[in-house]
Structures are given as structure tokens and as C-alpha cells.
N, C-alpha and C positions, 0 to 999 in steps of 0.2 A: 522616410517616415517610419521609424522603428516601432512605435506604439501609437495606435489611433483608436479612439472610441467611435464606434459606428454611429452613435447618436449625433456626432458632430462631423461626420465624414461625408465626402462626396463619393457616391457609388462609382462614378466614372473613373475615379482614381485607381480603381482595382480591376479595370476592364481587360488589361493585358493578360495573356496566358502565363501562368506560373509553372515552374518546374514541379513543385510539390506544394500541396495544401495539407496542413496538419490541423486536425480538429481536436482542440484541447490544449491549453497552455499550462497543464499540470506538470509534475516533475519530469515524466518521460517525454511528453510532447515537446516541451520547450527545450529540453536537453538535446533531443534528436534534431529539432529544427535549427538550433544554433550550430550544431555540428555540420549539418547539411549546408547551411549558409557559409560556414568557414571553408567548405569544400567547393564553393562556387555555385551552388544551386540557388535559384531564386525561390524563396519560401514564404508563404503566407500562413499565419497561424490564426485560426478562428477560436475565440474564447467566449463562452457563454456568459461568464461573469465579468467583473471589473477589478479594480485594485482592492477594494474592501468588500467583504460579504454583504449581500443585500437580501432582504426577505423575498423579493420577487425571484431572484435567481435561485434561492434555496427552495422555493416552492416547486421548481422544475424537477427537483430530486424525488418528489413524491412518487411512489410506485403502488401497485396493487399486490397485496400479499394475502391470498385467500386462506392459507393455512398458518404455519408458524411465522410469527412476526419477525422481521429482520431489521434490527436497529441501525445497521450500517447504511441503509438507504438514505437516511436523513442525517444521522449524527456522524457518519463516517465519510461523508462526501462534502466537498466545498467547491463551488464554481467561482473562479476568480484567477487572477494571475498567480501562478504557483500552485493552484489547486490544493490537493490534500497534503502537500508538503507543509502547509500551515498547520495541519492537525497531527502530523506524524510525530511519534515519540522519539525519533532521532537515532534509532539503533541500526547500525550497518552490520549485517551478518549474512554470509552466504548460506545457501542450502548445502546439504552434504552430498558427497558423491553417491551415497546410497539413495538419497531422495530422488536422484535423476535416473536411477536404473529401473528396469522392469521388475516389479514386485508381484510376481504371479500369484503368490500366496494371499494377496488381498485385491487382485484384479487391477493393479495400477500399471499403466503403460510406461515405457521408457521415454525420456525426452529425446527428440531427434537431434539435439545439439550436445556435443561433449562438454563436460564440466569445464575443462581448461579453455575451451572456445568461448565460454560465457565469461568466466572470471578473469580472463586476461585483461579485461577492461576495469578491474577493480581500482587500479591506480588512477584511471581517468575520473572515476567517481570520487575518490578521495581528493583529487585536485579540485573537482567541482565544489566540494565543501571546505576547501582550505584545510585539509587534515593531513597529519604526518603519515608516512608510509611504514611506520614500524609495525612489526608483527605482534599482535596482542592475543594470539590464540592461547598462550600460556604466559602468566606473569612471571617475572624473575623470581627464582627460588631464593630463600633466605630472607625475604622481606616478610613483615607481619601479615600483609595482605595476601601472600602467596597461598594461604590456607584455602582461599576460594578456588584456586587453580588445582582441582583435585585429580585432573587427568581422567582415567577410566576406573570407576569403582562400581561394582555390583550392577553392571548393565547400564551405567549412566556415564556420560562424558560432560564435563563443564567446558563450554566455549565462552569467549569473552568478546562479545560484539563491541565495536567502538560506538561512542555516542557523539553525534554531531551537536555542537553548541546551538542553543536556541537562535542566536543571531544569524546563523548560517543555514538554517533549515529550509527557508523558502527558496526553491530552486530558481524561480524567476528573478528574484532579487540578486541572487548570486551571479546570474548571467546578464543582468540588465546593462552593465557597462559594455559588454561585448555586443549586445543587441543594438545599443544606441550608436555604436560606431560602424556597424556592418550594414551596408546598404542593400545587401541581399535578402534581408529578413524584415518582414512587417508583421506585427502582432495587432490583430483587430479584435478589440474587446467589445462586450455587450453585443456579441454576434453569435446567436444560437443556430446551429445547423438544423434545418427543418425539412429539406427536400433535396432530391437529386434529379438530374437529367442524365439519361443513359446515351451512350454512343449508338450508332446505327446497328452494330452487331448485338447490342442488348446486354453485354456482360462487362462493360467498362463504364465508369463514371465519366461523364463529359464535364459536368459542372455541379456545384453544390450551392444551394440557396441558404442564406442566413438572414435572420432578423432579430429584433429585440423588442423590449417593452416600449421603447421610444417610437416604434412604428417605422423606422428606416429598415430597408432591406438591401441586400447585395448579392450578386451572383458571381461565383469564383470559378473560373476555368483553370484546370491544371492537368499536367500529364500523369501525375501520380497523387494518390490520396492516402493519408495515414489517419486512422481512427485511434486517437490517444486520449480518450475521454474517460478512462477508468473502466472497470469490468462491466458494470451495469449499463452505462451509457454507450460504450463502444458496442456492446452486444445488441442493444436496442437499435442503434444506427445500422448495424449490419442486417438485422431482421427487417428494418424498414427498406433497406436496399434490395434485399431478396424479394420482398413483396412487390416493390416497384418493378423488378425484373421478371415477376411471375415465375420465380425459380422454385423448384421443389427440392425436397430433402435429398433426393438422389444426386443432385448436382451441387448443392451447397454444403453438404455434410451436416453434422449434428450441431447446428447453430443453437446456442442457448442451453444445450444439455450439459450435464456433469458440473453444475454450479456447486462450489464448495466454499467454505470459510474455515478458519480455525475456531474451534469451540473452546470457551474458557469457563472454568468453574473455580470458585473460591473454595479452597480445601483446608484452610487453616489460618491462624493468626499468630504473628510473632509477638510473644509476650515477655521475652527476656533476651537481651543481646548485649554484646560488647560494643561500645560506641564506635571504636575505631574500625571495627569489622563490618558493622551494618552499612556504613557508607559505601564500602566496596560491593556488598551484596545487592544493594539497591541501585548502584550506579551513580553515586554522588561524589565519590572520591576520585582523585586523579593519580595516575602513575606517569611520571615523566611528562606532565602537562596534558595527558590524554585521559579523558573519562572513558570508562567502559562499564558494561553491565555483566551480570552473570546469567548464563543460559544453560540450564541443566537439561540435556536431551537424551532420549533413549538411544542406545547403540543398536546397530542392525540385528545382533544376535537375539535379544529378547523380542524384537519385532517379528522375526521369522518364527521363533519358537511359539509365540503366542498367536500368530496369525493376525497381527494388528498393524495399524498405521503408526506413524511417528508421533512424538509428543515432546513437550518441553515444560519445565517448571521454572517460574521466576517469582521474585518477590516484588510486590506492587505497592506503591504508596497510595493511600486513600486520602486525598486532600480535602479536608473539611473546612478549611479557612478560606472563605470567599475572597478576602482581599489578597491573599497570597496568589490565588488562582487568577485574579485580575492582572497582577504583575506578570505571571507566567504567560498568560494569553497575549499580553502586549509584546513581551519579548519574542514570542513565537511569531507574531504577525509582522510587525514593523511596517505595515503598509499604511494604516490610518493613523497618522501622527497626531490627530486631534481627538484621540480617544477620551471621551468625557469621563468614562468610568475610571480610567487610570488617574485622571486628574483629581477626581473626588476622593479616590482611595488615598492618594498621597497627601491630599490636603487634610483628611481626617486625622491621620497619624495615630488612629486608635490601636491598630495592630501592626500596620506595616512598618512602623518604627521599631517594633519589637525586633531585637537583634537576630533571633533565630529565623524569623520570617524573611528578614533581609538577606541573611546568609543563604537561605534556601533559594531565594530568587536569583542569587548569584552563584548557585551550585557549590556552596561550600559544604563541609562535612556534616555540620550539625543540622538536626531536623527539629522543627518546632513541635511542641507537645500536641498540637491539634492533628498531627499526622498519625494515621494508623498504618500498620504494615501487614499485608496479607500475603499468604502463599497461594499462588494461582497456577493451576495446571492448564496447559493449552494443548489441544490434541488436533491432529490432522484429520479432517473429514475425508473419507474415502469416496471417490467420484462415483456418482450413480446417475443414469440417464433420467431418472424420475425427478431429480432436483434440477429445475431448469428455469430459464428466463424465456418468456414469450411476449407477444404484444397484447396489451389489454384493449378492451372495447372503450374504456374511458380515455379521455384525451387531456393533454396539458394545456396551458393557457394559449398556446399557438395552434391548437387543434390537431396536434400530432399524437398518435397513440402512445400512452405511457407504457412502461415496462410492467409486466406481471411476473412475479417471482413465486414459484412453487418450491419452497425450500424445506427440506426434510432433515431431521436428525434421526439417523438409522441405528439399529441395534449394533451394527459394527462400530459405530462411533462410540457408543456407550461401553462396548467391550474394550476398545482401545483405552478409554479413560480409566476404567476400573483397574486394568492390569498395570497401566502406567503409574497410577497413584500408589498401588501396593509396592511397586519397585522403588518409587521415590521415598516412601516412608522408611523402608528398610535401609536405603542408602543414607538418608539423613540421620537416622537414629543410630546407625553403626559407624558414623564418621565423626571427626572432631568438629564438624560444623555444628553439631548439636550443642556443644559447650559454648560456641560463639554466638549462636542464634537459635533459640529454642522455639519450636513451632507447636502450638496447640492445635492439633488436627481437628477439624470440625466434622469429619466423616469417620464413624466408628470403623475399626478394622473389619474387613470382609463385607462391609455394608456397600451395596451397589449405589452408584450415582444415578440420579434420575434425570430425565430429559429437562425437567424444570430447573435443574441446577445450572444449566448452561446458558451462555449468551454468545453471540457472535462478537468477534473482535475487530471487525472492519477490515478483514483481509480477503475480500471476495476474489475468486479466481475460477478458471476452468471452463467457462461457457463458450469460448471459441478456441478450444485446445489445438495445439500444433501437433503435427504428425506427418508421416510420409504418404498417407493414403487419404484421398478425398472421401472414402467410405466411412472412415472413423475419426476424421479430424477436419478442422475448418481452415487452418493456415499451414503452410509448410515451414521448414526450418529457417527460412528468410522472412517469416511472418507475413508472407504474401498469400492472399486468399486463393484457395483452389478454384473457386467459382468466379472470382472477379480479379483478373490479372493486373489491374492497376490500383488495387486496394490492399493496404497492409494494416494489420491490427497490432497496436503497441500498448498492451495493458496486461495485467496479470490474468486476464481471461484466456490468454494463450497458454498458460501453464498447464501441462498435463496432470500435474499433482501439486499440492500446496506445500508438502514437505514439513520441515521442522523449524522454519524461520519466517519472519515477516518478509514481504516481497520487495522492499524498496531497493536493496542493493542489486538483486537479480534483475529487476525491471530496468534500472538505469544502465546496467551492463548490456542488456538487450537493446536499449535505445541507442547506445553508441555503436554496437555491433551492426544494427540495422542501418544506421546512417552511413557507416563505412561501406556496407555492401551496396547501398543505393548510389 
């Protein structure tokens, strides 16, 4: 029984002890669970959502934010098969070697795993998404589009992340055929983890209880447990476990502390560009069948000199055409085939028949006139103990404490953004890029960015950071909790720093690495 809805299941069918229980059928959880099943482990996956998003499941994402509002809690999370891989923009890019080192000048610790130990799984991730293995760090020279491959100029390097096609982005759907034929894995949807029983020694999970809005419940016994429910939810589950065990900070480490995200600020508008070049800059053109994006990131030298974190600049499309967005969302999900909004959009023919919109939906070069192009700077937040997740006094519909997020934008974050923006302006205006793509900068030279200019970009991490010591970390290099020896955390919450890239490739590499170690 590869996939079962708890609302229609018999709890007695799950009474046998499992080797591994994975909480969360998002990209990392389902990838690791499938790998474990292929290795002969009996695995059950508990997923709070179902095939398509529902308002009830979305309501479980509500958190308490007493200070700065955090949009990613609701808009950046999705409970369901495939999780946030339904929302992800599809860019595959590694962190840099510099991102993983100790950066004493900004108080960032080293990762306890070597760069090559993580990214040796890159090919496994590319296989997962049916992508080619060609190197796209630099485009072939002598091609018109090679202009965007600028190498290293004025403290900036351009890297070229691969873009996964919409049809391949939902990780659960990519793995569904393997799940269906492998009797070692069962995915139980509409099953929200709400409580734990501990072993007699008090520091191991004996079983997890799950329930749903349908009123059915199930208890799952397993030898090992993996929390793979995203940064916010995995941290909340671990805090609930620590409370259940009456554990204090001296034994559990800094659970919830050092929460960070990438900060984004709109710093300009593209007002004149060469049509065949803009497609490459925004990631809509193809080279040898592969789409890629441009990712202009700060090199280590200006980071050290300025005493700042990392940052990257990208060009972002602002889609104002509602009907184009409907098609994009449908291509992204592929789960609910009876999407009424898609049917009405196609039936109307008012704009969707417009050639430019159709080409956009199929990722061709041309962009419809309703699209605006913005220059956006994204900066690494430096970890601070004061930015943290804790348990709220308010509860969710199942009576379980919600997460409370005290998220702060610090002066160090603003300093990183100001210095990075100045570097990017000099680089852009002094390079041939200016003739191919002119940016009207919205921030005057030497004018500081303000806290109100920033938003989170749904890349939460850091709140169960990994390290070698239980005094300053929550999990070890195998993602095993220092305080709970049969619990692993598989989410960006284990990242000691967020670095200069989105977390998806790194997270999936960690998922395969963890599964192989288990």
C-alpha cells in the first residue's frame, strides 16, 4: 500500500514496527524515504496534507509573530505530497566553498561536513529531476548569450544555476512510480504528527501519534525517526519533543535559535534591453536544451574586506497577468487535474490565447508585455541567537502549541545589503551588461537601504543547526540529534549558515547522504 489516506485507512494496518518513520512528504523527506526503501528499510512517511492543497491544512501553518512579520510561514509553505517543491522556483545551485567555511569576521561557524561530501550527490539530484549532467557554471564562449557568463569582475562572480522544468518540480510525483512498486515504503497522507511517546530511558521516541481533520488517528512505532517537515515545523516538533522529555537547554542545545532567511529588496527596474539577451538573464532561454538562470554573487574578498555576509543579485519577473499565472500554477502542481480555474481561463481565451502568454507558459524566449522585470538583491542574514523559534501559548486546531517566531533584521544585515548593492552597481555599469540590459536603480547612490525595504524569500534555516558540540549545535554531521539518539532532522534548519544560494540542491544532497548513512 504505497499511498494511503488516513481518513480511509484502518489504523491496525500500521501496527507493525517500522525501521524508519519520516515526518513530512516534502522534497527532502520523500527523497530520503524512497532511498531508504530502495536500501531495504521499511519506511512509513506521515504527511499532514494530501494530493492538493486544502484550506484546513494551510491553516496549520499559522504561527505567532510578535515582532517582524514573516511571510514565509503562510506563503512559503505547503502541506501536501511534494510539499514546497510545488512552490519552488526550480533553481538548482550549490552553496560556495566559502559559504561552508568558518567566517570569523561575521561570527559564522563552519559546516561540519566538507563541501565535496555534500555535493557528490549532485548527480543523484539531477537524476531525480530528469536533468542532464552537463556543467553550466560557465556558458560556452563565442555564443551571443556568453555575455552573461562574466566570470569574476569587480568582486562579483556570475554562476548559472540549472532550472528544473515545471513538469518535474514536484518531487513526490517524480518518485511516485518507484513508490508504487516498492513494498518497503508507505506514504500516509492527512496524518499530522501531534504527540510522541518516549522510551523508558526518556531520550528516544518510541512512537508518534498522528491525526487529521477527519477524526481518525494512528500510532506509529519505529526504530528511527526523521523530522523532514521544513524548518519551522521540524523545529516545532523538536521543541515539542524536548518539552515532552522535560529536557533543558544544557542537554538539547540551542533548539530554535539562529533562525535566518535570505532578505530581498527590489533595487531597480529593467527599462531597456536586448530581446535575445534578456531571456538568458531571467532564465527563459535554453542552451543545448537546458534552461539556466543568472546568479551574480559576491566573491569572498569583498565579504572579508567589508565584514559582511554573502549576497546575490538576480533579475525577477513580476507577473501581473492573472491568467498566465493560472497556467504556471497548474503546470507547477500537476496534482489536481480538475482545476476549475485552469478550465475557465482556457475557455475564456481572452488573454491566454495571446501568443506571448502561451510562449511564456511553455518557457519560450518571448515575454508578454504585462511582465515587468526587476533587479533584486538578496542577502544572507547573519545568525543571531535572538532570532528564534519557540512554542506559543496559542494552539492549532489539534490543540498543539503553535510555533512562535521572533525574527529580527539586524544592523549587520543592512550593512551587508548596502555594501553589496554598491558593488553590484559598479559592476553592472562598468560591464557590457549595461548595454544589453539597462537598470534604472531605485536607490540613490550612497543612500542606505531601510528595514522596510526588505522581505523574506521563504528560505528559512538555522534553527536546529548542525555542529560537533551539543553546547552550540542541535544535530551532528549525520543530522542526528545530540539529545535524542534515534531522531534526525532533515531540513534547512540544520544549516549553520544560509550562504549565497537557495537551499534546495543542498537539502536534497543532504537527504541522499543521510539515507546512505542510515
